[in-house]
C-alpha positions as CSV (number, residue, x, y, z in Angstrom):
1,X,-6.4,19.1,20.1
2,X,-7.8,15.3,21.4
3,X,-5.9,13.9,22.9
4,X,-6.6,10.1,23.4
5,X,-5.4,8.9,27.2
6,X,-2.9,6.6,28.0
7,X,-3.9,4.7,31.7
8,X,-0.7,3.1,33.5
9,X,-2.1,0.3,33.5
10,X,-2.8,-0.3,29.9
11,X,0.8,-3.5,28.5
12,X,-0.6,-3.2,24.9
13,X,2.8,-2.2,23.8
14,X,5.1,-3.7,20.8
15,X,7.9,-3.1,20.7
16,X,11.0,-3.8,18.5
17,X,14.6,-2.2,19.7
18,X,13.6,1.2,19.9
19,X,10.7,1.3,17.6
20,X,7.1,0.9,19.1
21,X,4.3,-0.5,16.9
22,X,1.1,0.3,17.0
23,X,-1.6,-0.9,13.8
24,X,-1.4,-2.7,10.4
25,X,-1.8,-0.6,8.3
26,X,-1.2,-3.3,5.3
27,X,-1.1,-7.2,4.6
28,X,0.0,-9.6,1.9
29,X,1.7,-12.8,1.0
30,X,5.4,-11.9,2.7
31,X,5.1,-8.5,4.4
32,X,2.7,-7.3,6.7
33,X,3.4,-3.4,7.5
34,X,2.5,-1.4,11.0
35,X,2.9,2.0,12.0
36,X,5.6,3.0,14.4
37,X,7.0,5.4,16.4
38,X,10.4,5.5,17.2
39,X,10.9,6.0,21.4
40,X,13.9,8.1,21.0
41,X,12.7,10.7,18.7
42,X,8.9,10.6,18.4
43,X,8.8,10.5,14.9
44,X,6.1,8.1,13.1
45,X,7.1,5.7,10.5
46,X,6.5,2.4,8.7
47,X,7.9,-0.8,9.7
48,X,7.6,-3.9,6.5
49,X,7.4,-6.7,8.5
50,X,8.9,-9.9,6.6
51,X,8.7,-13.6,8.1
52,X,12.2,-15.3,7.4
53,X,10.8,-19.4,7.1
54,X,8.4,-17.8,3.8
55,X,11.8,-15.5,2.7
56,X,14.5,-18.5,2.8
57,X,11.7,-20.9,1.7
58,X,10.8,-18.8,-1.8
59,X,14.9,-18.7,-2.1
60,X,14.7,-15.3,-1.9
61,X,16.9,-13.9,1.2
62,X,19.9,-13.1,-0.9
63,X,18.1,-11.0,-4.0
64,X,16.0,-9.5,-0.9
65,X,19.1,-8.6,0.8
66,X,20.4,-7.3,-2.0
67,X,17.5,-4.8,-3.1
68,X,17.4,-3.2,0.1
69,X,21.0,-2.7,0.1
70,X,20.6,-0.5,-3.1
71,X,17.0,0.8,-1.9
72,X,18.8,2.0,1.0
73,X,21.3,4.3,-1.2
74,X,17.9,5.5,-2.6
75,X,17.2,9.5,-2.0
76,X,14.5,10.5,-3.9
77,X,11.8,13.6,-2.8
78,X,8.7,11.4,-4.5
79,X,9.7,7.7,-3.2
80,X,9.2,5.9,-0.3
81,X,12.7,6.3,1.6
82,X,13.5,2.9,3.8
83,X,15.6,4.4,6.8
84,X,17.0,1.3,8.0
85,X,16.5,-2.3,8.5
86,X,16.3,-5.3,12.3
87,X,16.5,-8.4,11.8
88,X,15.7,-11.2,14.6
89,X,15.8,-15.1,15.0
90,X,12.6,-15.3,12.8
91,X,11.5,-11.7,11.5
92,X,13.2,-9.1,9.2
93,X,12.1,-5.3,10.3
94,X,12.0,-2.9,7.3
95,X,11.9,0.9,8.5
96,X,10.5,2.9,6.0
97,X,9.3,6.6,5.8
98,X,5.6,6.6,6.7
99,X,3.5,8.6,4.6
100,X,-0.3,10.2,6.0
101,X,-1.8,11.6,2.5
102,X,-3.1,8.1,1.7
103,X,-3.4,6.7,-1.7
104,X,-4.1,7.7,-5.1
105,X,-6.2,5.0,-6.1
106,X,-8.4,6.7,-3.3
107,X,-8.6,10.2,-4.9
108,X,-9.7,8.0,-8.5
109,X,-12.4,6.0,-6.4
110,X,-13.6,8.7,-4.8
111,X,-14.1,12.0,-6.9
112,X,-13.5,10.0,-10.2
113,X,-11.4,11.5,-13.4
114,X,-8.2,14.4,-12.2
115,X,-8.1,17.3,-14.7
116,X,-5.1,16.7,-17.5
117,X,-3.4,19.7,-15.2
118,X,-3.6,17.6,-12.3
119,X,-3.2,14.2,-13.6
120,X,0.5,15.2,-16.0
121,X,1.8,16.6,-12.4
122,X,1.7,13.3,-10.6
123,X,2.4,11.4,-13.9
124,X,6.5,13.8,-14.1
125,X,6.8,13.4,-10.1
126,X,5.6,9.1,-11.4
127,X,8.3,9.3,-14.2
128,X,11.2,11.6,-12.5
129,X,10.8,9.0,-9.5
130,X,10.8,5.9,-12.0
131,X,14.1,7.1,-14.0
132,X,15.9,8.2,-10.7
133,X,15.6,4.2,-9.9
134,X,16.5,2.8,-12.9
135,X,19.6,4.9,-13.0
136,X,20.7,2.7,-10.0
137,X,19.5,-0.2,-11.3
138,X,16.4,-0.6,-9.3
139,X,13.1,-1.6,-10.5
140,X,9.6,-1.4,-9.1
141,X,7.5,-3.9,-11.6
142,X,3.7,-3.5,-9.5
143,X,3.6,-0.1,-10.5
144,X,-0.3,1.0,-9.8
145,X,-2.2,3.4,-8.8
146,X,-2.2,1.3,-5.0
147,X,1.7,1.5,-4.7
148,X,1.2,5.7,-5.3
149,X,1.2,7.2,-1.7
150,X,0.6,11.1,-1.2
151,X,1.9,13.2,1.6
152,X,0.1,15.4,3.1
153,X,1.3,18.6,1.1
154,X,-0.2,16.6,-2.3
155,X,3.1,15.2,-3.7
156,X,3.8,12.0,-5.1
157,X,5.3,8.9,-2.6
158,X,5.7,5.7,-4.7
159,X,5.8,2.6,-1.7
160,X,7.8,-0.5,-2.6
161,X,10.9,0.4,-4.8
162,X,13.5,-2.0,-5.3
163,X,11.7,-5.1,-3.2
164,X,10.4,-6.3,-6.2
165,X,12.1,-9.7,-4.9
166,X,8.6,-10.5,-2.9
167,X,7.5,-11.1,-6.0
168,X,9.8,-11.5,-8.8
169,X,12.9,-13.5,-9.9
170,X,16.5,-13.7,-12.2
171,X,17.0,-16.6,-14.0
172,X,19.6,-18.0,-15.2
173,X,19.0,-16.3,-18.4
174,X,19.5,-12.7,-16.8
175,X,16.0,-11.5,-17.5
176,X,13.3,-10.8,-14.8
177,X,10.4,-13.6,-14.7
178,X,7.2,-13.1,-12.7
179,X,3.9,-14.0,-12.1
180,X,1.6,-11.7,-12.5
181,X,0.9,-9.6,-8.9
182,X,-1.7,-7.0,-10.7
183,X,-2.6,-8.3,-14.7
184,X,-3.9,-4.5,-15.5
185,X,-1.2,-2.5,-15.0
186,X,1.7,-5.5,-16.4
187,X,3.8,-5.7,-20.0
188,X,2.7,-8.1,-22.3
189,X,6.3,-9.4,-21.8
190,X,5.7,-10.2,-18.3
191,X,2.9,-11.6,-19.1
192,X,4.7,-13.5,-21.5
193,X,7.0,-14.6,-19.4
194,X,10.2,-15.0,-21.8
195,X,11.5,-12.1,-19.7
196,X,11.4,-9.0,-20.5
197,X,13.4,-5.9,-19.7
198,X,12.6,-4.3,-16.2
199,X,12.5,-0.4,-17.4
200,X,10.4,-0.4,-20.3
201,X,8.0,-2.9,-18.5
202,X,7.7,-0.3,-15.4
203,X,7.4,2.2,-18.1
204,X,4.0,0.3,-19.6
205,X,2.9,0.4,-16.7
206,X,3.4,4.0,-15.8
207,X,1.4,4.2,-19.1
208,X,-1.9,2.6,-17.5
209,X,-1.0,5.3,-14.3
210,X,-1.8,7.5,-16.7
211,X,-5.1,6.6,-18.8
212,X,-6.6,5.7,-15.2
213,X,-6.2,9.2,-14.0
214,X,-7.0,11.3,-17.3
215,X,-10.0,8.2,-17.3
216,X,-11.0,7.0,-14.0
217,X,-10.9,3.6,-15.2
218,X,-8.2,1.5,-16.4
219,X,-7.5,1.1,-20.0
220,X,-8.1,-2.7,-20.1
221,X,-10.2,-4.6,-18.2
222,X,-12.3,-8.3,-18.2
223,X,-14.0,-10.4,-15.7
224,X,-12.2,-12.8,-17.7
225,X,-8.8,-13.7,-17.1
226,X,-7.9,-14.7,-20.7
227,X,-9.4,-12.2,-22.5
228,X,-7.8,-9.4,-20.4
229,X,-4.3,-10.7,-21.3
230,X,-5.9,-11.2,-24.5
231,X,-6.9,-7.3,-25.0
232,X,-3.4,-6.3,-23.5
233,X,-1.3,-8.6,-25.6
234,X,-2.9,-6.5,-28.3
235,X,-3.6,-3.3,-27.2
236,X,-6.7,-3.0,-27.7
237,X,-7.8,-0.2,-25.8
238,X,-9.2,3.8,-26.6
239,X,-8.8,6.8,-25.1
240,X,-12.2,8.6,-24.2
241,X,-13.1,11.5,-26.2
242,X,-11.9,14.3,-23.5
243,X,-8.2,13.6,-23.6
244,X,-6.3,16.2,-25.6
245,X,-4.3,15.2,-28.6
246,X,-1.4,14.7,-26.8
247,X,-2.4,13.1,-23.6
248,X,-3.4,10.7,-26.9
249,X,-0.9,10.5,-28.4
250,X,1.5,9.8,-25.8
251,X,0.1,7.3,-24.5
252,X,-0.4,5.3,-27.0
253,X,3.4,5.9,-27.8
254,X,4.2,3.9,-24.2
255,X,1.0,1.2,-24.5
256,X,2.8,-0.5,-27.6
257,X,2.6,-3.9,-26.7
258,X,5.9,-4.6,-28.9
259,X,8.3,-3.7,-26.0
260,X,11.3,-3.0,-29.4
261,X,8.9,-0.2,-31.0
262,X,7.8,1.0,-27.6
263,X,8.6,4.8,-25.8
264,X,11.5,4.9,-23.4
265,X,12.0,7.0,-20.2
266,X,13.8,9.9,-21.9
267,X,11.8,9.9,-24.8
268,X,9.0,10.5,-22.7
269,X,10.4,13.3,-20.9
270,X,10.9,15.5,-24.1
271,X,7.0,14.3,-25.1
272,X,5.6,18.7,-25.2
273,X,2.8,17.1,-23.5
274,X,4.7,16.1,-20.8
275,X,7.5,19.1,-20.1
276,X,4.5,21.6,-20.1
277,X,5.1,23.0,-16.7
278,X,7.7,20.9,-16.2
279,X,9.8,21.5,-12.6
280,X,12.9,19.6,-12.3
281,X,12.9,18.5,-8.7
282,X,15.9,19.5,-6.4
283,X,17.1,17.4,-3.4
284,X,20.3,16.4,-1.8
285,X,21.5,12.8,-1.3
286,X,23.4,11.9,1.4
287,X,27.4,10.8,0.5
288,X,27.3,7.8,2.5
289,X,24.1,4.8,3.8
290,X,25.8,2.2,5.9
291,X,24.6,-1.2,5.4
292,X,26.0,-3.0,8.3
293,X,22.5,-3.5,9.5
294,X,21.5,-4.8,6.3
295,X,24.3,-8.2,7.7
296,X,23.3,-7.8,10.7
297,X,19.2,-8.3,10.1
298,X,20.1,-11.5,7.4
299,X,22.8,-12.8,9.7
300,X,22.3,-15.7,12.3
301,X,24.0,-13.9,14.7
302,X,21.7,-13.2,17.9
303,X,23.9,-11.0,19.3
304,X,23.2,-8.4,16.3
305,X,19.2,-9.2,16.6
306,X,17.0,-7.1,17.6
307,X,14.5,-7.1,21.0
308,X,11.6,-8.1,20.6
309,X,8.7,-7.2,23.4
310,X,5.3,-8.6,22.5
311,X,2.2,-8.9,24.5
312,X,-1.1,-11.1,23.6
313,X,-3.2,-7.7,25.0
314,X,-5.2,-5.3,22.3
315,X,-3.3,-3.0,21.0
316,X,-2.6,0.5,22.5
317,X,-3.5,3.8,20.3
318,X,-2.4,7.0,20.7
319,X,-3.7,10.4,19.5
320,X,-1.3,9.8,16.6
321,X,-2.4,6.6,15.1
322,X,-6.1,7.7,16.2
323,X,-6.1,10.9,13.6
324,X,-4.5,9.0,11.2
325,X,-6.8,6.9,10.4
326,X,-9.3,9.6,10.6
327,X,-7.7,12.7,9.0
328,X,-4.8,11.4,6.9
329,X,-4.8,8.0,5.1
330,X,-8.2,8.5,4.0
331,X,-8.0,12.2,2.5
332,X,-10.5,14.2,4.2
333,X,-8.8,17.0,4.5
334,X,-8.5,17.1,0.6
335,X,-11.0,16.4,-1.3
336,X,-14.6,15.7,-0.3
337,X,-15.3,11.8,0.5
338,X,-18.0,9.6,-0.8
339,X,-19.2,7.0,1.7
340,X,-19.7,4.0,-0.9
341,X,-15.8,4.1,-1.9
342,X,-14.7,3.4,1.4
343,X,-12.3,0.3,1.9
344,X,-12.1,0.4,5.7
345,X,-14.9,2.0,8.5
346,X,-14.4,1.5,11.9
347,X,-16.3,2.6,15.1
348,X,-15.8,3.0,19.0
349,X,-17.5,0.4,21.9
350,X,-17.7,0.4,25.0
351,X,-18.0,-3.1,25.2
352,X,-15.0,-5.7,26.1
353,X,-12.2,-6.8,23.6
354,X,-13.6,-10.6,23.8
355,X,-17.2,-9.4,23.6
356,X,-16.9,-7.1,20.4
357,X,-14.7,-10.0,19.0
358,X,-17.5,-13.0,19.8
359,X,-20.4,-10.6,18.4
360,X,-18.7,-10.1,15.2
361,X,-18.3,-13.4,14.8
362,X,-22.1,-14.4,16.0
363,X,-23.5,-11.9,13.2
364,X,-20.7,-12.4,10.2
365,X,-21.5,-17.2,10.0
366,X,-25.3,-16.4,8.7
367,X,-23.7,-14.1,5.9
368,X,-21.5,-16.9,4.9
369,X,-18.1,-16.1,6.5
370,X,-16.1,-18.6,8.0
371,X,-13.8,-16.7,10.8
372,X,-10.0,-16.7,11.8
373,X,-9.3,-15.5,15.0
374,X,-6.2,-15.3,16.7
375,X,-5.5,-12.8,20.2
376,X,-8.2,-9.5,18.7
377,X,-7.6,-9.7,15.2
378,X,-10.2,-11.6,12.5
379,X,-10.3,-12.7,9.4
380,X,-13.9,-13.1,7.2
381,X,-13.8,-14.9,4.3
382,X,-16.9,-15.2,2.3
383,X,-16.4,-19.3,-0.1
384,X,-18.8,-17.0,-2.6
385,X,-17.3,-15.0,-5.3
386,X,-18.6,-11.6,-5.3
387,X,-18.3,-9.5,-8.7
388,X,-14.5,-9.2,-8.0
389,X,-14.1,-12.7,-6.2
390,X,-14.4,-13.4,-2.6
391,X,-15.0,-10.8,0.2
392,X,-12.5,-11.1,2.8
393,X,-12.3,-8.2,5.4
394,X,-9.8,-8.1,8.3
395,X,-10.4,-6.9,11.5
396,X,-8.6,-5.5,14.6
397,X,-9.7,-4.1,18.2
398,X,-7.7,-1.3,19.2
399,X,-7.8,0.1,22.6
400,X,-7.8,4.0,23.1
401,X,-8.0,4.3,27.2
402,X,-9.2,1.8,29.9
403,X,-12.7,1.3,28.9
404,X,-13.5,2.5,25.1
405,X,-11.5,0.6,21.7
406,X,-11.9,1.6,18.3
407,X,-12.8,-1.4,15.9
408,X,-11.5,-1.4,12.1
409,X,-12.5,-3.2,9.7
410,X,-11.1,-3.6,5.8
411,X,-11.2,-4.6,2.6
412,X,-9.1,-7.3,2.4
413,X,-10.2,-8.8,-0.7
414,X,-13.1,-8.3,-3.2
415,X,-15.8,-5.2,-3.9
416,X,-15.8,-2.3,-2.3
417,X,-19.4,-1.3,-3.2
418,X,-20.3,-5.4,-1.4
419,X,-17.4,-4.3,1.3
420,X,-20.0,-1.3,1.8
421,X,-23.0,-3.1,2.0
422,X,-22.0,-6.1,4.3
423,X,-20.8,-2.9,7.2
424,X,-24.5,-1.9,7.0
425,X,-25.9,-5.7,7.4
426,X,-22.8,-5.8,10.3
427,X,-23.6,-2.2,12.1
428,X,-27.4,-3.0,12.2
429,X,-26.5,-6.1,13.7
430,X,-24.4,-4.6,16.2
431,X,-26.3,-1.9,17.3
432,X,-25.9,-2.7,21.2
433,X,-22.2,-2.3,20.2
434,X,-21.2,0.6,18.9
435,X,-20.9,3.5,20.8
436,X,-19.8,5.7,18.0
437,X,-19.7,5.5,13.6
438,X,-17.2,6.4,11.6
439,X,-18.1,9.6,11.5
440,X,-18.4,10.3,14.9
441,X,-15.5,9.4,15.1
442,X,-13.6,11.9,13.2
443,X,-15.4,14.9,15.0
444,X,-14.3,14.0,18.2
445,X,-10.6,13.2,17.0
446,X,-10.8,16.8,15.6
447,X,-12.1,18.5,18.7
448,X,-10.5,20.7,20.8
């Protein structure tokens, strides 16, 4: 097994309490997510980092606190587990289960539609987990393929369940209201924004997900947002000819634009197509879960604040993180990979990190990209809209040895094919900087 050696002189460690933070694996308006290592037991987790100022500015602190309290009580095998919450003066740290299998979205993007039996198994796990959370008063409100992860055994894990306050708010009428985050998956009543039932809205999204698993494409698509909303509101979609009669019937009952006549989750669970081969998950819940850490994280008392140690050098990467970048997260162990659909890529370089960043900037600017840099991270934004809007690319340099760095480029926004074309052009300009490309990194990380 390849082991990335750490030199004693490397000081690029970012610690929060007992956790050593690694690379960023996700970023949004309110939060970013990093891989982290529990220094007490060596386990790896995911840490969602929220900016307290943004949370308070949007008046979401109390709702997020309540939902985190609820999520600590959610213990289902198909839902990403929330372990603990920590707070500092400026940040809230939510420690979550780290799921190595990657996104279900990547399977569809790489291999196309699934066989009906496989799609049904994922859908059964999805419905069972959603129903469990609904029974405890927790709603997702942003269910989509990108929020469905897989563990190393190929089992579904729903992420961000219960943290809906980051995008949704409850108004005085007691109904949920939202600005649509992922319009292709949202129900007509969410688009209408007159208040909606969270359970029925989640089920609509589950129906869209089932359609995508079976068809390999979305049921509602349009470049014009108004036209897209019209298609959703009127449920203008057609099931492909290869859908079985049972699958068509169930999808049509779920994607009913009228929430008062839409099928419910208990009715879905009684549907003959759903019940075929269904296995009830067996799991045990802990009787108690402490909520003391939640109150401390949101409080102002410095006595309960977690210790933060951050340094402005390129982040060092251990063997686990290097392997997870190339083995677990892109599902190469389980599925054939089609390079043209990859939304992130990386290379190694023996050049100093500052030189790497400067050379990438020099190569990207003539291609029309605006550059934002901070330490050894870079955001490249192309204001010229492509097929799916502007192409934004995030770049970060990691240190794996004193004279060896991994450079990760990740599509943050835009079309995946355009991202791959950009990387092809960029890599040509960086021939003297690149030491090994993505495939070679994988070969080396798996070598003895």
